[in-house]
N, C-alpha and C positions, 0 to 999 in steps of 0.2 A: 378792497374787496377783489379788485382785479388781480392783485398780486397773488392772493390766496387761491383764486380760481386757476391762475396759470400754474401755480404749484401743484394743485390737485390734478390738473390736466396732464402735466409732464411727469408725474410720478409713475415708475414702473412697478407693476405688480410682481411679487416674488414667484419664481417658477417652482411649482411643486416638485419634490424629489420622487423619482420613480423607483419603487422597491425592486431589488434584484431577486429574481426567481431562479435559483440554481437548478431547479428541476427541469427548466427549459433549456439548460446547457447540456447538449447531447454528448460532449467530448468524453466525459468520464464513463458514461454508460456505453458509449461506442467502444472504448478501450476494453472495458470489462467484457463486452460481448465478443470481441476478438479473442481475448484470452480464453474464454469459455469455449469458443469455437475451436481454437487450436487444441485445447485439452481434449475435447470430444473427438476431434479428428484423429489425434494420435491414439486415443483409446480405441476407436473403431479399427484403426490400422493394426494395433497390437492384437486385438481379438481376432481379426481376420487372419493374421499371420499364425497365431496359435491354432486356429481352426485348420489351416492348411497343413501345419506341421502334424497335428493329430491325424489328419486324413492320410498323410504320407506314412506315418508310423503304422497305422492300421493296414495299409496296403503292403508294407514291408513284412509285417507279421503274418498276414494272410498268405503272401507269396511263399515265405519260408515254410509256413505250416503245410501248404499244399505240396511242396517239394519233399518234406519229411514223411508225410503219410502216403505220398505217391498218387494223389488224386485231387481234383478240384471239387467244389461242392456239387452234389448230385451227379457225379461222374462215375460210370461203371468201368472199371479197369482191373486187369489181373495183377497190376503192380501195387495195388493198394495194400498197405501194411497195417492200417488201423482205421477205426471209424471215429467220427467227430463226437465230441461229448460236451457240446455247448462252449461256454466261455466264462471267464471271471473278469472282473474289472479291477483296475488299480490306477493310481495316480503317479506321475513322474515329475520331479522338479528339474526343469531344464533352464538353459540360459535365457529363454524367452518367458520364463515364469512357470507356474504350476499348471500342468495339463491334467485334467480330470477325466475319469470314465474311459480309460483306454481298455478296449476289449481284447483280452488275451485268449485265443482259442485253445481248447484242450482236446486231447485224444484219449480214447478209452484204455489202450494198452501200451502207449508209448509215453515215456517221460521226456518231453521236448523242452529244451532250454534254448531260447532264441539268442542269436548273435547280437541283437541290438542292445540288450541289457541283461543282467543277471536276474534270476528268478525273484529275489527279494530286494532288488535294487530300487530304491525310491528317489534317489538323488543322482543326477548325472555327474560324471567325473569333473566336468568343467565347473559345476556349481560347488562341488566339494573343494576344488582348488581355490576358487574365489573366496569361499568361507574361511579356509585356512590362512590365505593371504591377508584378508581383512582382519582376522583375529590377531595375526602377528603385527600388522601395521598399526592397528588401533590399540594393541596390547591390553585389550579387555573385551569380554564377551558383549558388553553393552554397546561399545562402538561398532563391533562387527555386526551386531543385530541391526543397528540403524542403517549401516551402509548397505547391507544385503536388502533390507526393506526398501531403501531409496531406489534401488535398481529394478524394482518390480517383482521381486521374489517374495515368497511367503515369509512371514515373520517367524523364523525359527526361535525356539525358546533358548534362553541362556543355558539351560541344562543340557540341551542337545549339543551346543557348541562346546561346552565344557567336556562332555563325554567324548566328543569327536577328538578334541585335543588330548584328552587323557589317554584315549586309545592309541593315538599316535605316539605319545610318550611311552606307552607300553611296548609298541612295536619297535620304537627306537632302542629300548633296553634289550629286547630280544635280538635286534640286529647287531648291537654292539657286542653281545655275548655269544653270537652264533659261532659254531665250530667252522674252521677252515679245512675242508676235506680235499680240495683240489691242490695239486702241486703247481706252484707259480715260480718258474725259474728266474724271472726278472722282477725285481722289486723297485718301484719308483717312489721316491720321497720328495715332498715339497711343501712349502708353507705359503699362506696368504694372510693379509692383514684385514681385520674388520673392526668396526667401531662398536664398542660395548659400553653401556652406561649402567653402573651400579651406584656407587656413591657419586661419581662424576664420570664424564665422558672420557674414555681412554681407548687406545688402540691395543687390541689383542691379536694373537696369532692362532690360526687354525692349521695344524699339521696333518697332511694327508698321506696315506699309504695306498699305492695302486699296484696291483699284480698284473703281469702279462705272461702269456704262455708262448710256446713256439710258433703258434699260428696267428699271433698278433691280437688275440682276444684279451680284453682287459676287464678288470673288476675292481671296484673300490673295496679294499679290505678293511679299512677303518680310518678314523680320524680322532683327533684329540684337540681340545681348546686349551691354549696356554696363554698366560699373560705376556710371556716373551718366548722367543724361539731358543730355548735353553737346551743344553745337552741332556739334562735330567728329564725334561719333558719328552725329548726324542727317544730316550731309552725306555721311558714308560710306554710309549706307543709300540715300540718294537718288542718289548717283553710281553705286552698284551697279545700281539700277533702270534708270538711263539707259544704262549699259553693256550691259545685257541686252536693250535694245531698246524701253524705254518711251518713247513719244512724249510731247512736252510736253503735260501735262494742261491742260485749260481752267480748272480750279479746284482749289485745294488747301484742304482743310478740316481744321482741328485745333482743339484747345482753346486756352487762354490761355497756353501754354508759349512763352516767348521764345526758347528754344533751337531749337524746331521752326520758329518763325516766321522767325528769322534764317537758318537753314540752307536753308529753302525759297526764301527770297529770293536766296540765293547761287547755288543750283544751277538754279533756274527763275526767273530775275529777271523775265521777262515774264508770268508766270502770276499772276493775282490770288489772294488768299487770303481765306478766309471763317473768321471766328472763331465758335465755337459759341455760339449765343445763350443757351442754358441755363447754360453755364459763365460767361457774362457776368452773368446774373441771380444765379447762386450766389456769384460773387465780390463783387458789390455787397451781397449779404445779410450778408456778414461784418462790414460796417461799421454794421449796424443798432444804434442806441443803446438803443432801447426795444423790449423783446421783444414787447410787445403789437402792434407794427406789422409784425413780421416776415412773417406770413402774407399780410397785405393788400398790403404792399410788393412781395413776390415775385410775387404773382398779377398785379398791375397792371403790373409791369415786363415780365413775359412777354407780357401783352396788347399792349404797345407793338408787338411784332413780329407776334403772331398775328392782330391785327385790321387790319393794314396791307394795302392793296391795291396799293401802289406806293411809290416813293421819296418823293413829296410827302406821301402819307398817313402814312408812317413818320416823317417829319420833324415833321409836325403832332402825331402821337401822343407823340413824345419831348418836344416843347415843353409839351404839356398835362401830361405826367407830371412834368416838372421843376418846373412852377409849383405843382403840388399837393404835392410832397414836399420842396421845397428848404429849407423852414423846419422841417419835422418831422424829417427825417433828412438833413442837409446832406452828411455824409461819404459816405453810401451813394449819394446822387444824384451826387456828384462822381465816384465810382468808376464808376458806371454810364455816365455821359456821356463819360468819358475813353476814347479809342480806339473810340468808337461806330461810326466809319466802317468799321472792319474787319468788323463784323457785318452790314453792309448789302450786301455784295458779291453775295449770292444774288439780289438784285433784277435783275441783268443777265441772268439765265438764264430759260428757259421757266418759266412760273408753275406748271405741273404738276410741276416738279422741286423747287420750293421746300421742301416738307416733307421731302425727302430730304437736302438740302444745307445748310439753315441751322443744322443741329445736327451734332454728331459722334456721333449715336446709333448709326449703323452700326458705327463703330469701338468704341464703348462696349459694344455687344452682343457683339461678338467677344471683347473683353477679359474681360467677365463670364463667358463660357463657358470661356475658357482658364483663368481664375482658379479656377473650380469644378474643372476638371480637375487643376490643379497643387496645390490645397490638400490632396489626398489624399496627396501625397508629403511634406508637411511642409517639407523643404528639399532642395536638390539638392547632390550631392557633385561639385562641379566644373562647369565650363562645358560640357563635352562631354555630361554626363548631362542637363543642362538642355536643350540643343539636341535631343537624342533625344526627351525627354519632350514638348517642344513639337511636334515633328514627328509623333509618334504621335497627338497630338490632331488635327492637320490630316488625317492619314490616316483617323482615325476619323470626322471630320466629312465627308469625301468618300467614305466607305464603301470605302476602299482600305487597310484595316489589314492584311489578309492579303497577304503578299508576292506580287508578280506572278510572280516566278521560283520555281521549285520548290526547296524546302528540305526534304530528306528527313530526318525525325526518326529518330535511331538510339536505340532503347530498350535499357535495360539488362535483364539477365536477370530480376532480381527485380522483376517488374511487379506493382503493387498496384492492384487493380480496385475495391475498395470501401474506404470510410473506416473 
């Protein structure tokens, strides 16, 4: 009996398990509160910024309106040109989102158009640019719609995006077929490589034509998309320029492309051609055998042109250069001297124009800017998408990205104002 008593006395009672109450764990609710606070904070900031922007727009409109009619509100002056006639309201889609109820003052006898935006403009130029870029990047109106909405703008309908791009396609066709009424004595030709995906990803060529006048003013005359930089494609571009009214240029400038050279000789047989001198120097540099000579050789080869004052001086510079390098770098000297006459054509023209026309730098500058524009797209889904993207750059370059005709955006009901 004693043993059983000891056993009962030494036995430990089981410890009851305490149930976990997740409601008392504040971590999750605290994180959710922080997330909601951040969202509310940025929402308030966005609304405050939009309110300030609207206030600034109203002040600018009122100040310009006072200047146009010649008087402030309730002011009596002999310079007043018209009386006030109330206002009308409109909305504007901006990079900060849609701003509603902007009051536009009206005059009784004056037709006032404000410099801040056009009369029927409902979307700012920056938003139109973003919409076109997202459409081209996403390659569908659905993707563009989601991206635009994610950045806090109104949800544009797919129909509006499609009408916007279709209008650009129409403007593109008008631009490609526009008549060339101005005389361009200097014609620059050059090509660039872009990635295009149709059946599979491949590299295509875009061939550009740039006109220049005697005052160094330039204009893009046209471009054509080719699968390769062929002579046939170059001839097609030049024939199109001549069909649209381009007069026979006095000089055609290009790099060392044989296809461009042969096509220009076929379409404009009586026009002399100028080969880019820096392309000539670069081509000769590929045959340098001793790397230590590369920098000095290239500098002295360029000086053959840059220090020349005429044809005799240029010929003397070439002779001196050949005597100096013919034994050190014979292959490079042979490449530099071959076809040298094609790079001397600029000497026939006014001396003040030499620095414009002895290189293809004007074309290379255009191609560099277009390349920066197209790199953001990665590759293009088909020829049509590439044409639209190139044309959007030209519109952006000429500050004509916003369509000239009115495209009324139709907004869907669930409009999102803040991100």
